[in-house]
Backbone as CSV, one residue per row, in Angstrom:
resi,resn,N_x,N_y,N_z,CA_x,CA_y,CA_z,C_x,C_y,C_z
1,UNK,-19.797,36.803,-29.251,-20.258,38.166,-29.579,-21.290,38.626,-28.570
2,UNK,-21.108,39.720,-28.079,-22.108,40.318,-27.115,-23.474,40.469,-27.805
3,UNK,-24.531,40.174,-27.145,-25.830,40.261,-27.677,-26.571,41.604,-27.181
4,UNK,-26.137,42.160,-26.022,-26.714,43.330,-25.483,-25.594,44.325,-25.203
5,UNK,-25.674,45.542,-25.787,-24.700,46.538,-25.646,-25.312,47.607,-24.825
6,UNK,-24.594,48.003,-23.736,-25.019,49.053,-22.753,-23.892,49.925,-22.381
7,UNK,-24.217,51.103,-21.955,-23.411,52.009,-21.255,-23.670,52.100,-19.761
8,UNK,-22.672,51.904,-18.889,-23.004,51.956,-17.476,-22.222,53.010,-16.760
9,UNK,-22.874,53.507,-15.683,-22.283,54.524,-14.886,-21.821,54.069,-13.517
10,UNK,-20.524,54.300,-13.112,-20.008,54.016,-11.821,-20.055,55.330,-11.090
11,UNK,-20.972,55.495,-10.109,-21.008,56.720,-9.305,-20.785,56.263,-7.876
12,UNK,-19.629,56.827,-7.258,-19.274,56.586,-6.017,-19.583,57.794,-5.099
13,UNK,-20.078,57.514,-3.835,-20.385,58.546,-2.964,-20.239,58.045,-1.491
14,UNK,-19.440,58.575,-0.659,-19.135,58.188,0.678,-18.895,56.710,0.720
15,UNK,-18.012,56.183,-0.159,-17.629,54.843,-0.121,-18.709,53.727,-0.649
16,UNK,-19.757,54.299,-1.217,-20.820,53.434,-1.667,-21.097,53.630,-3.213
17,UNK,-21.575,52.619,-3.834,-21.844,52.709,-5.326,-23.319,52.742,-5.501
18,UNK,-23.747,53.700,-6.358,-25.179,53.834,-6.703,-25.554,52.726,-7.687
19,UNK,-26.470,51.924,-7.275,-26.909,50.842,-8.117,-28.431,50.845,-8.209
20,UNK,-28.997,50.046,-9.220,-30.448,50.089,-9.437,-31.008,48.693,-9.337
21,UNK,-32.257,48.558,-8.874,-33.017,47.362,-8.917,-34.219,47.577,-9.853
22,UNK,-34.283,46.805,-10.928,-35.455,46.975,-11.827,-36.733,46.536,-11.261
23,UNK,-37.828,46.921,-11.845,-39.213,46.526,-11.425,-39.442,45.135,-11.821
24,UNK,-38.829,44.710,-12.964,-39.149,43.314,-13.457,-37.929,42.749,-14.108
25,UNK,-37.939,41.489,-14.516,-36.855,40.769,-15.110,-35.750,40.208,-14.193
26,UNK,-35.404,40.951,-13.214,-34.373,40.478,-12.256,-34.401,41.292,-11.028
27,UNK,-34.135,40.714,-9.878,-34.058,41.498,-8.587,-32.554,41.826,-8.344
28,UNK,-31.675,41.368,-9.187,-30.185,41.683,-8.971,-29.905,43.190,-9.266
29,UNK,-28.976,43.648,-8.456,-28.510,45.054,-8.687,-27.692,45.304,-9.927
30,UNK,-27.993,46.307,-10.607,-27.242,46.744,-11.891,-26.782,48.117,-11.780
31,UNK,-25.954,48.521,-12.727,-25.467,49.858,-12.837,-26.609,50.749,-13.523
32,UNK,-26.588,52.095,-13.122,-27.422,53.025,-13.849,-26.915,52.989,-15.266
33,UNK,-27.757,53.214,-16.273,-27.367,53.246,-17.689,-28.306,52.425,-18.510
34,UNK,-27.894,52.063,-19.726,-28.807,51.233,-20.505,-28.295,51.024,-21.913
35,UNK,-29.198,50.619,-22.734,-28.905,50.279,-24.131,-28.661,51.481,-25.033
36,UNK,-27.753,51.349,-25.961,-27.505,52.278,-26.929,-28.626,52.484,-27.952
37,UNK,-28.924,53.620,-28.353,-29.813,53.870,-29.494,-28.906,54.097,-30.749
38,UNK,-29.444,53.876,-31.911,-28.634,53.992,-33.170,-27.884,55.322,-33.262
39,UNK,-26.581,55.323,-33.499,-25.809,56.496,-33.694,-25.480,57.234,-32.426
40,UNK,-25.814,56.671,-31.262,-25.630,57.315,-30.017,-24.148,57.055,-29.486
41,UNK,-23.474,58.027,-28.952,-22.229,57.783,-28.238,-22.560,57.255,-26.795
42,UNK,-21.533,56.713,-26.166,-21.703,56.224,-24.875,-22.047,57.340,-23.914
43,UNK,-21.474,58.456,-24.065,-21.792,59.633,-23.161,-23.265,60.051,-23.418
44,UNK,-23.648,60.152,-24.624,-25.046,60.518,-24.906,-26.036,59.475,-24.267
45,UNK,-25.716,58.229,-24.517,-26.510,57.171,-23.955,-26.631,57.335,-22.372
46,UNK,-25.538,57.585,-21.703,-25.549,57.659,-20.240,-26.390,58.823,-19.820
47,UNK,-26.230,60.027,-20.506,-27.010,61.184,-20.104,-28.500,60.839,-20.214
48,UNK,-28.893,60.332,-21.404,-30.300,59.956,-21.686,-30.830,58.947,-20.692
49,UNK,-30.156,57.840,-20.617,-30.574,56.766,-19.774,-30.683,57.195,-18.295
50,UNK,-29.664,57.944,-17.782,-29.766,58.355,-16.416,-30.828,59.388,-16.088
51,UNK,-31.215,60.260,-17.042,-32.250,61.065,-16.927,-33.608,60.219,-16.816
52,UNK,-33.746,59.271,-17.655,-34.896,58.343,-17.716,-35.006,57.579,-16.379
53,UNK,-33.831,57.081,-15.909,-33.906,56.090,-14.701,-33.809,56.846,-13.495
54,UNK,-33.067,57.966,-13.344,-32.730,58.635,-12.123,-33.431,59.985,-11.900
55,UNK,-34.141,60.414,-12.902,-34.933,61.686,-12.851,-34.153,62.872,-13.298
56,UNK,-34.308,64.031,-12.657,-33.759,65.262,-13.145,-32.373,65.403,-12.609
57,UNK,-31.386,64.682,-13.229,-30.015,64.643,-12.913,-29.189,64.936,-14.162
58,UNK,-27.960,65.359,-13.960,-26.970,65.420,-14.991,-25.811,64.674,-14.585
59,UNK,-25.050,64.052,-15.574,-23.913,63.229,-15.309,-22.720,64.133,-15.628
60,UNK,-21.744,64.301,-14.781,-20.597,65.138,-14.955,-19.332,64.347,-14.874
61,UNK,-18.268,64.914,-15.451,-16.898,64.375,-15.305,-16.747,62.881,-15.685
62,UNK,-17.357,62.532,-16.857,-17.276,61.175,-17.308,-15.884,60.801,-17.681
63,UNK,-15.441,59.611,-17.210,-14.152,59.029,-17.468,-14.293,57.604,-17.772
64,UNK,-13.813,57.195,-19.013,-14.009,55.775,-19.497,-13.129,54.891,-18.718
65,UNK,-13.681,53.779,-18.221,-13.013,52.839,-17.397,-12.683,51.483,-18.114
66,UNK,-13.495,51.241,-19.176,-13.196,49.958,-19.982,-14.532,49.263,-20.381
67,UNK,-14.379,48.244,-21.232,-15.463,47.433,-21.653,-15.469,46.125,-20.961
68,UNK,-16.603,45.682,-20.513,-16.752,44.366,-19.798,-17.821,43.591,-20.410
69,UNK,-17.543,42.219,-20.459,-18.585,41.319,-20.883,-18.831,40.201,-19.823
70,UNK,-20.160,39.806,-19.758,-20.600,38.869,-18.706,-21.973,38.364,-19.140
71,UNK,-22.372,37.186,-18.521,-23.792,36.815,-18.764,-24.718,37.893,-18.177
72,UNK,-25.801,38.111,-18.839,-26.739,39.183,-18.488,-27.487,38.846,-17.254
73,UNK,-27.813,39.800,-16.397,-28.664,39.613,-15.235,-30.099,39.338,-15.748
74,UNK,-30.757,38.399,-15.251,-32.074,38.030,-15.694,-32.142,37.170,-16.915
75,UNK,-31.077,37.079,-17.622,-31.057,36.180,-18.786,-29.620,35.680,-19.048
76,UNK,-29.183,34.696,-18.310,-27.796,34.254,-18.464,-27.414,33.615,-19.785
77,UNK,-28.496,33.321,-20.586,-28.259,32.803,-21.962,-27.594,33.902,-22.877
78,UNK,-27.793,35.218,-22.493,-27.302,36.274,-23.326,-26.033,36.845,-22.681
79,UNK,-25.202,37.437,-23.486,-24.021,38.154,-22.990,-24.288,39.648,-23.076
80,UNK,-23.920,40.355,-22.102,-24.075,41.822,-22.031,-22.586,42.373,-22.116
81,UNK,-22.419,43.373,-23.030,-21.143,44.113,-23.068,-21.412,45.557,-22.609
82,UNK,-20.704,45.963,-21.531,-20.975,47.264,-20.851,-19.682,48.135,-21.101
83,UNK,-19.924,49.328,-21.694,-18.909,50.362,-21.727,-19.093,51.086,-20.448
84,UNK,-18.159,50.980,-19.526,-18.219,51.518,-18.252,-17.525,52.868,-18.115
85,UNK,-18.210,53.771,-17.496,-17.725,55.174,-17.279,-17.931,55.536,-15.811
86,UNK,-16.877,56.151,-15.223,-17.053,56.727,-13.884,-17.564,58.155,-14.157
87,UNK,-18.408,58.641,-13.202,-18.927,60.026,-13.357,-19.637,60.429,-12.045
88,UNK,-20.039,61.667,-12.017,-20.701,62.145,-10.843,-22.123,62.561,-11.217
89,UNK,-23.097,62.190,-10.393,-24.460,62.558,-10.608,-24.752,63.846,-9.951
90,UNK,-25.098,64.854,-10.710,-25.475,66.104,-10.186,-27.011,66.275,-10.112
91,UNK,-27.487,66.471,-8.941,-28.851,66.459,-8.648,-29.200,65.262,-7.683
92,UNK,-30.489,65.123,-7.346,-30.826,64.070,-6.353,-31.481,62.892,-7.127
93,UNK,-30.726,61.756,-7.266,-31.308,60.707,-8.081,-32.539,60.072,-7.261
94,UNK,-33.544,59.591,-8.127,-34.694,58.845,-7.628,-35.078,57.872,-8.641
95,UNK,-35.602,56.725,-8.222,-36.126,55.727,-9.155,-37.226,56.170,-10.076
96,UNK,-36.957,56.013,-11.362,-37.978,56.338,-12.390,-38.037,55.259,-13.408
97,UNK,-39.095,55.251,-14.304,-39.152,54.431,-15.382,-39.208,52.954,-15.030
98,UNK,-38.273,52.105,-15.552,-38.301,50.708,-15.194,-37.533,50.376,-13.927
99,UNK,-37.012,51.398,-13.262,-36.258,51.139,-12.031,-37.169,51.244,-10.827
100,UNK,-37.169,50.165,-10.069,-38.042,50.116,-8.863,-37.432,50.629,-7.574
101,UNK,-36.044,50.615,-7.549,-35.356,51.048,-6.339,-33.892,51.372,-6.645
102,UNK,-33.450,52.472,-5.940,-32.044,52.722,-5.965,-31.320,52.341,-4.690
103,UNK,-30.125,51.784,-4.809,-29.518,51.211,-3.590,-28.108,51.830,-3.634
104,UNK,-27.670,52.332,-2.419,-26.317,52.728,-2.271,-25.579,51.552,-1.657
105,UNK,-24.927,50.864,-2.484,-24.388,49.582,-2.150,-22.943,49.753,-1.575
106,UNK,-22.809,49.290,-0.399,-21.364,49.237,0.232,-20.671,48.058,-0.227
107,UNK,-19.374,48.159,-0.452,-18.610,47.014,-0.925,-18.505,45.954,0.131
108,UNK,-19.009,46.202,1.261,-19.016,45.141,2.311,-20.420,44.427,2.364
109,UNK,-21.378,44.963,1.545,-22.697,44.276,1.476,-22.619,42.979,0.784
110,UNK,-23.671,42.251,0.815,-23.727,40.871,0.262,-23.604,40.968,-1.302
111,UNK,-22.481,40.294,-1.801,-22.336,40.369,-3.342,-23.311,39.472,-3.997
112,UNK,-24.027,38.636,-3.329,-25.112,37.852,-4.033,-26.188,38.662,-4.500
113,UNK,-26.260,39.983,-4.101,-27.313,40.875,-4.588,-26.950,41.505,-5.950
114,UNK,-25.690,41.368,-6.364,-25.180,41.953,-7.551,-25.420,41.103,-8.885
115,UNK,-25.608,41.784,-9.917,-25.629,41.131,-11.256,-24.310,40.535,-11.557
116,UNK,-24.223,39.388,-12.335,-22.993,38.733,-12.523,-21.958,39.683,-13.113
117,UNK,-22.289,40.623,-13.893,-21.249,41.508,-14.415,-20.538,42.313,-13.337
118,UNK,-21.292,42.737,-12.363,-20.674,43.454,-11.318,-19.844,42.568,-10.311
119,UNK,-20.552,41.446,-9.951,-19.969,40.457,-8.955,-18.723,39.841,-9.477
120,UNK,-18.742,39.345,-10.722,-17.665,38.488,-11.227,-16.624,39.188,-12.170
121,UNK,-17.002,40.334,-12.648,-16.062,40.916,-13.609,-15.734,42.426,-13.276
122,UNK,-16.711,43.240,-13.192,-16.454,44.653,-12.984,-15.793,45.092,-11.697
123,UNK,-16.467,44.624,-10.553,-15.903,45.064,-9.216,-14.550,44.388,-8.990
124,UNK,-14.381,43.102,-9.311,-12.939,42.550,-9.148,-11.965,43.368,-9.881
125,UNK,-12.236,43.717,-11.172,-11.271,44.429,-12.023,-11.041,45.776,-11.403
126,UNK,-12.094,46.545,-10.846,-11.828,47.841,-10.400,-11.119,47.748,-9.068
127,UNK,-11.212,46.692,-8.274,-10.428,46.555,-7.136,-8.977,46.351,-7.463
128,UNK,-8.726,45.433,-8.441,-7.342,45.255,-8.845,-6.647,46.459,-9.323
129,UNK,-7.424,47.393,-9.965,-6.865,48.594,-10.490,-6.847,49.719,-9.523
130,UNK,-7.361,49.527,-8.274,-7.289,50.517,-7.229,-8.321,51.568,-7.339
131,UNK,-9.307,51.362,-8.254,-10.468,52.244,-8.372,-11.487,52.112,-7.253
132,UNK,-11.654,50.871,-6.863,-12.502,50.497,-5.690,-11.477,49.957,-4.669
133,UNK,-11.861,50.139,-3.338,-10.971,49.545,-2.338,-10.967,48.068,-2.390
134,UNK,-9.835,47.451,-1.900,-9.837,45.963,-1.872,-10.878,45.405,-0.935
135,UNK,-11.091,44.026,-1.142,-12.084,43.404,-0.260,-11.527,43.395,1.148
136,UNK,-12.327,43.581,2.178,-11.788,43.553,3.526,-11.944,42.204,4.156
């Protein structure tokens, strides 16, 4: 059973994926998004979390991609379950709250920088499905 439930945003721009590096707990790159609040839908969670983490932005054209489970970044003893949505960030994202840095990750960049969920589960699945380009 997953111990951490999150909604995550896949935002692609010019062949790169918008990822976040937190100020603490882990230096691995994670998706924008975060934990659900009671009674919150995934869409509501993403809008709230992205405003908190990325500043004055709005998330548009959300499309559900699937649920993914993996050891959590920063705490491999826990399992994270991510409801993943593709969407477009309207506005200029900037690091806020617990986010220390935003990274436009190229799929040819070093995968060792990625959280286990991205490196081992999400990106391989999205490549198989043709949502992300295959590894070169």
